[in-house]
C-alpha positions as CSV (number, residue, x, y, z in Angstrom):
1,M,20.9,-13.7,4.0
2,I,18.2,-14.2,6.6
3,S,14.7,-13.7,5.3
4,K,12.2,-11.4,7.1
5,D,10.0,-14.4,7.8
6,T,12.8,-16.3,9.4
7,L,13.8,-13.2,11.5
8,F,10.1,-12.8,12.5
9,A,10.0,-16.5,13.7
10,I,13.3,-16.1,15.6
11,S,12.2,-13.0,17.3
12,L,9.4,-14.9,19.0
13,F,11.9,-16.6,21.4
14,P,13.3,-13.4,23.0
15,Y,9.7,-12.2,23.4
16,L,8.7,-15.4,25.1
17,G,11.7,-14.9,27.4
18,F,10.6,-11.4,28.1
19,L,7.2,-12.6,29.1
20,W,8.7,-15.3,31.3
21,F,10.8,-12.8,33.2
22,L,7.9,-10.3,33.5
23,T,5.6,-13.0,34.9
24,R,8.2,-14.3,37.3
25,S,9.1,-10.8,38.6
26,G,5.6,-10.3,40.0
27,Q,6.1,-6.5,39.7
28,M,4.2,-6.0,36.4
29,P,0.7,-4.6,36.7
30,R,-1.6,-7.5,35.9
31,L,-3.6,-5.8,33.2
32,A,-0.4,-4.7,31.4
33,L,0.9,-8.3,31.7
34,I,-2.3,-9.5,30.1
35,G,-1.7,-7.0,27.3
36,F,1.8,-8.2,26.7
37,Y,0.4,-11.8,26.4
38,A,-2.4,-10.6,24.2
39,L,0.3,-9.6,21.7
40,L,0.8,-13.3,21.1
41,V,-2.8,-13.4,19.9
42,F,-1.9,-10.7,17.4
43,V,1.0,-12.8,16.1
44,A,-1.2,-15.9,16.0
45,V,-3.8,-14.1,13.9
46,T,-1.3,-12.3,11.7
47,I,0.5,-15.4,10.5
48,P,-2.6,-17.2,9.0
49,A,-3.9,-13.9,7.7
50,G,-0.6,-13.3,5.9
51,I,-0.7,-16.8,4.4
52,Y,-4.3,-16.3,3.3
53,A,-3.4,-13.0,1.6
54,K,-0.6,-14.6,-0.3
55,V,-2.6,-17.7,-1.4
56,V,-5.9,-16.1,-2.2
57,Y,-4.8,-12.6,-3.4
58,N,-1.1,-13.2,-4.2
59,E,-0.4,-10.1,-2.2
60,Q,1.3,-9.2,1.1
61,L,-1.0,-8.8,4.1
62,A,-0.4,-5.1,4.2
63,N,-1.9,-4.7,0.8
64,I,-5.3,-6.3,1.7
65,D,-6.9,-3.6,3.7
66,W,-9.8,-5.5,5.3
67,L,-7.6,-8.4,6.2
68,H,-4.8,-6.2,7.5
69,G,-7.1,-4.1,9.5
70,G,-8.8,-7.1,11.1
71,A,-5.4,-8.4,12.2
72,E,-4.3,-5.0,13.5
73,I,-7.4,-4.8,15.8
74,F,-5.6,-7.4,18.0
75,L,-2.5,-5.3,18.2
76,T,-4.6,-2.2,19.1
77,F,-6.4,-4.2,21.8
78,S,-3.0,-5.4,23.2
79,N,-1.7,-1.9,23.3
80,I,-4.8,-0.6,25.1
81,L,-4.5,-3.3,27.8
82,V,-0.8,-2.4,28.4
83,V,-1.6,1.3,28.7
84,L,-4.6,0.8,31.0
85,G,-2.5,-1.6,33.1
86,F,0.2,1.0,33.7
87,R,-2.3,3.8,34.2
88,Q,-4.1,1.7,36.8
89,A,-0.8,1.1,38.6
90,L,0.1,4.8,38.6
91,V,-3.3,5.7,40.0
92,Q,-3.0,3.1,42.7
93,Q,0.5,4.4,43.6
94,R,-0.7,8.0,43.8
95,E,-3.6,6.9,46.1
96,A,-1.3,5.0,48.3
97,S,1.1,7.9,48.7
98,G,-1.8,10.3,49.4
99,K,-1.2,12.7,46.4
């Protein structure tokens, strides 16, 4: 049976492929693309935070509110950038079409 940690690590490769294709397509709104890349910052912060929670508190990251909330800030920031990027693209498209 594959552990959830192994599955998490393996899932990084398809996401990197997703980012590669998005970047090469040239059709993704820049701010949204930055948001998708910022998700990697969330991953990079979550892994050591999870290790810290396990070593120091002998708990999962989700059970240490201050640490979990601190890591989740990066996910929220990433999501905001994606939404703002697509919103900006929609506004620009509407302006270009004259509506």
